[in-house]
Every structure is written in C-alpha cells, then in structure tokens.
One Martini backbone bead per residue (centre of mass of N, CA, C, O) as a GRO file, in nm:
protein
  218
    1MET     BB    1  -1.256   1.726  -3.060
    2ILE     BB    2  -1.172   1.713  -3.413
    3SER     BB    3  -1.236   1.876  -3.719
    4ASN     BB    4  -1.154   1.889  -4.082
    5THR     BB    5  -1.351   2.084  -4.163
    6ARG     BB    6  -1.408   2.385  -4.364
    7THR     BB    7  -1.663   2.453  -4.253
    8LYS     BB    8  -1.871   2.698  -4.051
    9ASP     BB    9  -2.106   2.542  -4.015
   10VAL     BB   10  -2.370   2.426  -3.850
   11ILE     BB   11  -2.386   2.102  -3.711
   12LYS     BB   12  -2.565   1.787  -3.702
   13VAL     BB   13  -2.565   1.509  -3.475
   14GLU     BB   14  -2.585   1.224  -3.336
   15GLN     BB   15  -2.572   1.115  -3.013
   16GLU     BB   16  -2.429   0.842  -3.060
   17TYR     BB   17  -2.191   0.962  -3.202
   18ILE     BB   18  -2.090   1.142  -2.971
   19ASN     BB   19  -2.058   0.923  -2.755
   20LEU     BB   20  -1.850   0.744  -2.895
   21VAL     BB   21  -1.627   0.957  -2.936
   22ALA     BB   22  -1.605   1.060  -2.641
   23ASN     BB   23  -1.534   0.788  -2.508
   24LEU     BB   24  -1.280   0.735  -2.674
   25GLN     BB   25  -1.123   0.989  -2.597
   26ASN     BB   26  -1.102   0.916  -2.292
   27LYS     BB   27  -0.933   0.635  -2.354
   28ILE     BB   28  -0.676   0.804  -2.515
   29GLN     BB   29  -0.516   1.007  -2.323
   30ASP     BB   30  -0.227   0.863  -2.312
   31TRP     BB   31  -0.183   0.941  -2.646
   32SER     BB   32  -0.431   1.162  -2.673
   33LYS     BB   33  -0.611   1.467  -2.631
   34THR     BB   34  -0.715   1.421  -2.923
   35LEU     BB   35  -0.983   1.365  -3.176
   36THR     BB   36  -0.986   1.307  -3.511
   37ILE     BB   37  -1.213   1.370  -3.768
   38TYR     BB   38  -1.337   1.215  -4.075
   39SER     BB   39  -1.506   1.235  -4.412
   40VAL     BB   40  -1.255   1.100  -4.573
   41HIS     BB   41  -1.167   0.801  -4.777
   42ASN     BB   42  -0.886   0.665  -4.944
   43ARG     BB   43  -0.927   0.346  -5.118
   44HIS     BB   44  -0.765   0.244  -5.375
   45GLY     BB   45  -0.919   0.502  -5.532
   46VAL     BB   46  -1.160   0.499  -5.331
   47ILE     BB   47  -1.417   0.715  -5.232
   48PHE     BB   48  -1.516   0.786  -4.902
   49ARG     BB   49  -1.817   0.933  -4.761
   50ALA     BB   50  -1.869   1.113  -4.427
   51SER     BB   51  -2.122   1.361  -4.393
   52PRO     BB   52  -2.330   1.615  -4.240
   53ASN     BB   53  -2.189   1.844  -4.465
   54TYR     BB   54  -2.234   1.801  -4.806
   55LEU     BB   55  -2.348   2.024  -5.011
   56GLY     BB   56  -2.576   2.084  -4.777
   57LYS     BB   57  -2.566   1.769  -4.688
   58ILE     BB   58  -2.611   1.452  -4.624
   59TRP     BB   59  -2.321   1.218  -4.649
   60ARG     BB   60  -2.352   0.852  -4.668
   61ASP     BB   61  -2.189   0.591  -4.728
   62TRP     BB   62  -2.189   0.266  -4.858
   63VAL     BB   63  -2.055  -0.031  -4.762
   64VAL     BB   64  -1.945  -0.313  -4.846
   65LEU     BB   65  -1.966  -0.549  -4.699
   66ILE     BB   66  -1.867  -0.595  -4.417
   67ASP     BB   67  -1.637  -0.810  -4.262
   68TRP     BB   68  -1.745  -0.955  -3.957
   69ALA     BB   69  -1.769  -1.227  -3.947
   70GLU     BB   70  -1.844  -1.447  -3.736
   71PRO     BB   71  -2.190  -1.467  -3.768
   72LEU     BB   72  -2.246  -1.223  -3.976
   73GLY     BB   73  -2.049  -1.140  -4.188
   74LYS     BB   74  -2.169  -0.986  -4.469
   75LEU     BB   75  -2.249  -0.630  -4.449
   76PRO     BB   76  -2.423  -0.360  -4.481
   77SER     BB   77  -2.284  -0.014  -4.439
   78LYS     BB   78  -2.299   0.288  -4.272
   79ILE     BB   79  -2.120   0.590  -4.282
   80TYR     BB   80  -2.016   0.848  -4.039
   81VAL     BB   81  -1.693   0.808  -3.984
   82PHE     BB   82  -1.344   0.883  -3.933
   83LEU     BB   83  -1.056   0.715  -3.771
   84ASP     BB   84  -0.721   0.779  -3.654
   85LEU     BB   85  -0.549   0.497  -3.472
   86ARG     BB   86  -0.228   0.460  -3.532
   87PHE     BB   87  -0.109   0.570  -3.248
   88LEU     BB   88  -0.159   0.320  -3.121
   89PRO     BB   89  -0.052   0.072  -2.937
   90ASP     BB   90   0.037  -0.225  -2.900
   91GLY     BB   91  -0.147  -0.379  -2.657
   92ASN     BB   92  -0.375  -0.226  -2.563
   93ASN     BB   93  -0.658  -0.137  -2.317
   94VAL     BB   94  -0.883  -0.063  -2.513
   95ASP     BB   95  -1.234  -0.065  -2.437
   96HIS     BB   96  -1.435  -0.064  -2.739
   97SER     BB   97  -1.692  -0.147  -2.929
   98GLY     BB   98  -1.597  -0.471  -2.887
   99TYR     BB   99  -1.307  -0.404  -2.809
  100LYS     BB  100  -0.997  -0.562  -2.683
  101GLY     BB  101  -0.813  -0.376  -2.793
  102ILE     BB  102  -0.697  -0.149  -3.020
  103GLU     BB  103  -0.594  -0.147  -3.321
  104PRO     BB  104  -0.376   0.008  -3.517
  105ALA     BB  105  -0.593   0.218  -3.717
  106ILE     BB  106  -0.843   0.264  -3.948
  107TYR     BB  107  -1.171   0.392  -3.886
  108ALA     BB  108  -1.522   0.328  -3.876
  109ILE     BB  109  -1.838   0.454  -3.829
  110VAL     BB  110  -2.116   0.226  -3.806
  111GLU     BB  111  -2.413   0.097  -3.972
  112TYR     BB  112  -2.582  -0.196  -3.982
  113ALA     BB  113  -2.720  -0.450  -4.201
  114LYS     BB  114  -2.989  -0.666  -4.301
  115TYR     BB  115  -3.129  -0.913  -4.470
  116ASP     BB  116  -3.468  -0.945  -4.598
  117LYS     BB  117  -3.592  -1.241  -4.698
  118GLU     BB  118  -3.898  -1.224  -4.673
  119ILE     BB  119  -3.937  -0.970  -4.847
  120HIS     BB  120  -3.787  -1.074  -5.098
  121GLU     BB  121  -3.990  -1.298  -5.172
  122ASP     BB  122  -4.223  -1.091  -5.226
  123PHE     BB  123  -4.070  -0.892  -5.416
  124ALA     BB  124  -3.899  -1.027  -5.645
  125SER     BB  125  -3.610  -0.895  -5.715
  126GLU     BB  126  -3.315  -0.853  -5.931
  127LEU     BB  127  -3.218  -0.542  -5.823
  128PHE     BB  128  -3.336  -0.577  -5.523
  129MET     BB  129  -3.249  -0.568  -5.163
  130PRO     BB  130  -3.374  -0.597  -4.866
  131ILE     BB  131  -3.304  -0.383  -4.584
  132ARG     BB  132  -3.203  -0.354  -4.224
  133THR     BB  133  -3.129  -0.170  -3.972
  134HIS     BB  134  -2.953  -0.173  -3.668
  135VAL     BB  135  -3.148  -0.071  -3.403
  136GLY     BB  136  -3.259   0.055  -3.087
  137GLU     BB  137  -3.507   0.254  -3.188
  138ILE     BB  138  -3.872   0.292  -3.247
  139ARG     BB  139  -4.076   0.594  -3.301
  140GLN     BB  140  -4.314   0.704  -3.481
  141ARG     BB  141  -4.155   0.630  -3.747
  142ARG     BB  142  -3.871   0.660  -3.585
  143VAL     BB  143  -3.537   0.683  -3.533
  144THR     BB  144  -3.417   0.712  -3.183
  145LYS     BB  145  -3.187   0.474  -3.198
  146LEU     BB  146  -2.864   0.391  -3.237
  147ARG     BB  147  -2.616   0.153  -3.381
  148LEU     BB  148  -2.272   0.177  -3.325
  149TYR     BB  149  -1.950   0.106  -3.492
  150LEU     BB  150  -1.639  -0.030  -3.519
  151ALA     BB  151  -1.444  -0.031  -3.835
  152ASP     BB  152  -1.217  -0.163  -4.018
  153VAL     BB  153  -1.115  -0.074  -4.336
  154GLU     BB  154  -1.002  -0.363  -4.407
  155ALA     BB  155  -1.315  -0.474  -4.424
  156PHE     BB  156  -1.357  -0.367  -4.687
  157VAL     BB  157  -1.489  -0.448  -5.004
  158ASN     BB  158  -1.729  -0.246  -5.124
  159PRO     BB  159  -1.925  -0.043  -5.281
  160ILE     BB  160  -2.270   0.073  -5.248
  161THR     BB  161  -2.616   0.087  -5.336
  162VAL     BB  162  -2.854   0.287  -5.146
  163VAL     BB  163  -3.208   0.301  -5.077
  164PRO     BB  164  -3.491   0.408  -4.966
  165ASP     BB  165  -3.801   0.293  -4.828
  166ILE     BB  166  -4.064   0.431  -4.938
  167GLY     BB  167  -4.311   0.371  -4.683
  168GLY     BB  168  -4.149   0.230  -4.494
  169PRO     BB  169  -3.961   0.171  -4.264
  170PRO     BB  170  -3.708   0.371  -4.120
  171ASN     BB  171  -3.495   0.102  -4.161
  172ALA     BB  172  -3.552   0.088  -4.474
  173TYR     BB  173  -3.394  -0.072  -4.760
  174PHE     BB  174  -3.209  -0.081  -5.080
  175HIS     BB  175  -3.007  -0.302  -5.247
  176CYS     BB  176  -2.833  -0.233  -5.532
  177LYS     BB  177  -2.749  -0.346  -5.814
  178SER     BB  178  -2.502  -0.333  -6.013
  179ARG     BB  179  -2.429  -0.252  -6.337
  180GLU     BB  180  -2.243  -0.492  -6.384
  181LYS     BB  181  -2.465  -0.701  -6.304
  182TRP     BB  182  -2.668  -0.635  -6.521
  183LYS     BB  183  -2.498  -0.734  -6.753
  184GLU     BB  184  -2.470  -1.026  -6.659
  185ASP     BB  185  -2.776  -1.091  -6.646
  186PHE     BB  186  -2.839  -1.029  -6.944
  187ILE     BB  187  -2.654  -1.243  -7.066
  188ASN     BB  188  -2.785  -1.484  -6.924
  189TRP     BB  189  -3.064  -1.440  -7.052
  190LEU     BB  190  -2.972  -1.477  -7.352
  191HIS     BB  191  -2.857  -1.786  -7.284
  192ARG     BB  192  -3.112  -1.901  -7.252
  193ASP     BB  193  -3.336  -2.136  -7.289
  194TYR     BB  194  -3.588  -2.154  -7.518
  195GLU     BB  195  -3.944  -2.162  -7.415
  196PRO     BB  196  -4.226  -2.186  -7.551
  197GLU     BB  197  -4.531  -2.091  -7.502
  198HIS     BB  198  -4.856  -2.178  -7.454
  199ASP     BB  199  -5.100  -2.065  -7.686
  200THR     BB  200  -5.425  -2.043  -7.590
  201ASP     BB  201  -5.556  -1.806  -7.743
  202ASP     BB  202  -5.525  -1.910  -8.036
  203GLU     BB  203  -5.672  -2.177  -8.000
  204ASN     BB  204  -5.939  -2.059  -7.904
  205SER     BB  205  -5.985  -1.883  -8.153
  206ASP     BB  206  -5.995  -2.109  -8.364
  207GLY     BB  207  -6.223  -2.268  -8.236
  208GLU     BB  208  -6.439  -2.045  -8.249
  209ASN     BB  209  -6.442  -2.011  -8.560
  210GLU     BB  210  -6.528  -2.305  -8.632
  211ASP     BB  211  -6.796  -2.310  -8.425
  212SER     BB  212  -6.922  -2.062  -8.519
  213ASP     BB  213  -7.249  -1.882  -8.602
  214ASP     BB  214  -7.184  -1.567  -8.646
  215PHE     BB  215  -7.027  -1.657  -8.913
  216ASP     BB  216  -6.991  -1.647  -9.261
  217MET     BB  217  -6.844  -1.814  -9.502
  218ILE     BB  218  -6.687  -1.691  -9.821
   0.00000   0.00000   0.00000
C-alpha cells in the first residue's frame, strides 16, 4: 500500500480502514502489486478531502447522500480515503466489500449514516437533521468498531455539512441544511399567509381595568 501524502509525519488510522485496504490489495495482485491511496478527489470542480492528517488534524468530508440505491436510497456518508481502481479489467472476479467483481472506477471508502426520524420529531429543528453512523460496536461511549464500504464516486450527489452531536451518543451527528436552503426557507416563510394570533393578554388586561376597584378613574 502506498500513500501519496507529502507529509513525513507519523499518522494513525483506524484498524478497519487498514484491514479493508490490505484485503483489497491482496485481491488485486494479478493486476497491481501495490495499491495507492489518495486523500483528495476533484469532482466536477468540487474538492473532496479525506485525510488522517491535513493541517495537523483529521479532515474527512461528508458527501452528500451517496445514492446507495434500494433499499438504502440516499444516505449521508463520511469519506475515509480514495482508491483509483480504473486499472482493473472489466468482468474481473474481485469479490470485496459487497461487490461481486469490482467495476474499474475511482472509489471512496466511506462510513454511511441514517436519519434518526424519532429524534428529529423531538428535536423539531428546521436547520438540523439528526443522523447516526452505522457502526459495528460501541463501548463505554466510544465507537470501537467501524463499518466501512467501497462507494463509486459516480454515486456522489453533493457535499454536505455535518457536525457532531456534542453530549449525544458517539455515533450521533447533525446534518446541517445548506445556506442556499436557508435562503429558500426564509423566502417561503415571508410568503406565508399571515394569521394574527388571538391576543388574550390584551383582552384580559382590558377586562381587568374595567372591572377592577383598585384604581379610580380620573
């Protein structure tokens, strides 16, 4: 396995990440003795970054809703690394990570998440949608086993913004609505039919002034 990173710093990555890449490398020996991993992918002018050490920290973009097709559909997914497997021949017999014969293409190793509709109903936010990553194991409030998959970058829909749910479970995040969507929602709010609320406080106040014996009218 070869990395194209320019830094000489020692980096640490998850064991599941290492296992997936190492197993795949063993299965492509007939076509390549080494497997190069990449941390950046430029797709139609949009840069996706997935690095364990970018600017001194872990940087893993979330891709929009990878289209996993039925029954999963479109799901938010965190990117761990990119693999260029375009050298593989058509109709190969590589059976790996859910693929029976890997199509020659550029792939990302990803961790996907699902929308938590029950939490969303309680949270009731128009800007954030609770999601939870699909993990293998959680112990003592830590994710101790990941579930990673190969995803063809052709399945990318668009990038999204995701932030951790501080104080929530270790696999809990919030998918933030894009700023473009904020604009759309604000315009829709402005165009809503205005229905004045029944102001009970004013009516009660007027009634109390009329019936009250505490004050003499001058």
